[in-house]
C-alpha positions in Angstrom: 1.8 5.8 16.8 3.3 8.3 14.3 1.3 8.4 11.1 2.2 10.6 8.2 0.5 10.7 4.8 1.9 12.3 1.6 0.4 12.8 -1.8 3.2 12.1 -4.2 3.7 12.3 -7.9 1.5 13.3 -10.8 -1.0 10.5 -9.9 -1.3 11.9 -6.3 -0.7 8.5 -4.8 -0.8 8.3 -1.0 2.5 7.2 0.7 2.3 6.5 4.4 4.9 6.5 7.1 3.9 4.6 10.2 6.3 4.8 13.2 6.6 3.8 16.8 7.2 6.8 19.1 9.0 4.6 21.6 11.5 2.8 19.4 11.5 5.2 16.4 11.1 2.1 14.2 8.9 2.6 11.2 7.5 1.3 7.9 7.0 3.1 4.7 3.9 2.0 2.7 3.7 2.7 -1.1 6.6 5.0 -1.9 5.3 5.9 -5.3 7.3 9.1 -6.2 9.2 12.0 -4.8 11.7 10.0 -2.7 13.4 13.1 -1.5 10.2 14.1 0.3 9.8 10.7 1.9 13.4 10.5 3.0 13.4 14.0 4.4 10.3 13.2 6.5 12.0 10.1 7.9 15.1 12.1 8.8 13.1 14.9 10.4 11.2 12.4 12.6 14.4 10.5 13.3 12.8 7.2 12.2 14.6 4.0 11.2 12.7 2.0 8.5 12.2 -1.7 9.2 10.2 -2.4 6.0 9.2 -0.7 2.8 5.8 -2.2 2.0 4.0 -2.1 -1.4 0.3 -2.8 -1.4 0.7 -3.7 -5.1 3.1 -3.4 -7.9 2.0 -0.4 -10.1 4.4 2.4 -11.0 2.5 5.0 -8.9 3.1 3.0 -5.8 6.6 1.6 -6.4 8.2 4.5 -8.3 10.4 5.6 -5.3 11.2 2.2 -4.0 14.8 2.2 -5.4 15.8 5.5 -3.8 14.1 4.8 -0.4 15.7 1.3 -0.3 19.1 2.8 -1.0 18.7 5.6 1.6 17.4 3.4 4.4 18.8 -0.1 3.7 15.3 -1.5 4.6 14.0 -4.7 2.9 11.1 -4.3 0.4 7.9 -6.3 0.9 5.2 -7.2 -1.6 2.6 -9.9 -2.0 4.0 -13.0 -3.7 1.5 -12.7 -6.6 2.7 -9.2 -7.5 6.4 -9.9 -7.1 7.0 -10.2 -10.8 5.7 -6.7 -11.5 9.0 -5.3 -10.2 10.6 -6.7 -13.3 7.8 -6.2 -15.9 7.4 -2.6 -17.3 4.1 -3.6 -19.0 2.4 -5.0 -16.0 3.7 -2.4 -13.5 2.4 0.2 -16.1 5.6 2.2 -16.2 5.8 1.8 -20.0 2.5 3.6 -20.4 3.8 6.7 -18.6 7.0 7.0 -20.6 9.5 5.0 -18.5 10.7 1.5 -18.2 10.8 0.9 -14.4 12.7 -2.3 -13.5 13.5 -2.9 -9.8 15.6 -5.5 -8.0 13.4 -8.2 -6.5 11.7 -7.6 -3.2 13.5 -9.1 -0.2 10.3 -10.4 1.5 7.2 -11.9 -0.2 4.1 -12.2 1.9 0.6 -13.8 1.6 -2.7 -13.9 3.3 -2.4 -14.0 7.1 1.2 -13.0 7.4 2.2 -10.3 9.8 4.8 -7.6 9.8 5.9 -6.3 13.2 7.8 -3.1 14.0 8.4 -0.9 17.0 7.5 -2.0 20.5 4.1 -3.5 19.8 2.8 -2.7 16.3 1.7 -5.4 13.9 0.4 -5.1 10.3 -1.7 -8.1 9.2 -1.6 -9.0 5.5 -5.0 -9.3 3.9 -4.9 -10.5 0.3 -7.4 -8.3 -1.6 -6.9 -9.1 -5.3 -8.9 -7.5 -8.1 -6.9 -4.4 -8.9 -3.9 -6.6 -9.3 -3.4 -10.3 -8.7 -1.4 -9.7 -5.6 -3.1 -6.6 -4.2 -3.1 -6.5 -0.5 -4.4 -4.5 2.4 -2.7 -4.0 5.8 -4.7 -4.0 9.0 -3.6 -2.7 12.4 -5.0 -1.0 15.5 -8.4 -0.1 14.2 -7.3 1.0 10.7 -6.5 -0.6 7.4 -4.3 0.5 4.5 -6.2 -0.5 1.4 -3.9 0.4 -1.5 -6.0 0.6 -4.7 -8.6 -1.8 -3.6 -11.0 0.6 -1.7 -11.2 4.4 -1.9 -13.5 6.9 -0.3 -16.7 6.4 -2.3 -15.0 4.4 -5.0 -13.0 1.3 -5.8 -9.9 0.4 -7.7 -9.8 -0.2 -11.5 -10.1 -3.8 -12.6 -9.5 -3.3 -16.3 -5.7 -3.3 -16.1 -3.4 -6.3 -16.4 -4.2 -8.8 -13.6 -7.4 -7.0 -12.8 -10.7 -8.8 -12.0 -13.9 -6.9 -11.0 -15.6 -9.9 -9.4 -12.5 -10.6 -7.3 -12.3 -7.0 -6.3 -15.8 -6.7 -5.0 -15.6 -10.0 -3.3 -12.4 -9.0 -1.5 -13.9 -5.8 -0.2 -17.2 -7.3 1.0 -15.7 -10.6 2.4 -12.4 -9.4 3.8 -12.6 -5.7 4.5 -16.3 -5.2 5.5 -15.9 -7.7 8.4 -13.1 -5.5 10.0 -15.9 -3.4 11.5 -17.7 -0.1 10.7 -15.4 2.0 12.9 -12.2 0.8 11.1 -10.5 3.8 9.4 -9.6 3.3 5.8 -6.4 4.8 4.5 -6.5 4.3 0.7 -3.9 4.5 -2.0 -5.4 7.7 -3.4 -7.7 10.3 -2.0 -8.9 11.0 1.6 -9.5 8.6 4.4 -12.8 7.0 5.1 -14.3 4.3 7.3 -15.7 0.9 6.6 -19.1 1.9 7.9 -19.2 5.0 5.6 -18.2 2.9 2.5 -21.0 0.4 3.3 -23.5 3.3 3.2 -22.3 5.6 0.4 -20.0 3.8 -1.9 -22.0 3.4 -5.2 -20.0 0.4 -6.3 -20.8 -1.6 -3.1 -24.4 -1.0 -2.4 
């Protein structure tokens, strides 16, 4: 598996490229900014994008969707509960950072339990983890999980933004992410990676 992480934009959001070394098919997760950097990395690795996946619909995670979609021709994926954020500058928070980001609708809407396959044998399982946004989701595969802005190393996502709910956020982490197992590697939407086991022990919001 090819896994690349980029910190993009002023919010230092994590964008991930996950690729299959055999087929060169890949997914891009949370292209939040600096599309030229993401596109150059895809070209350098000779990867063809099957899906552009957004863990949720905030500006710092969808800001480069338009350019990456145009460059790759790949369909965009988001949870059905966050689909409307593509067309709402208030709820996608772009209006608060001096822009009015409106995107064309996502081509594919997903929900709890759906799967996204790419390459020869790679599957991402959709886990609905609301609380940061209504349609926040995590993506599980092969001993790791991409958690968006649900769970960070020693922290959790904000729940005081439109669509946020602190109780839902804590419940999603404890009931849906903790059971993935202590050795599961956490790749969050901001900051360094962690593990489920480490977060159980040290995360002050979850003890």
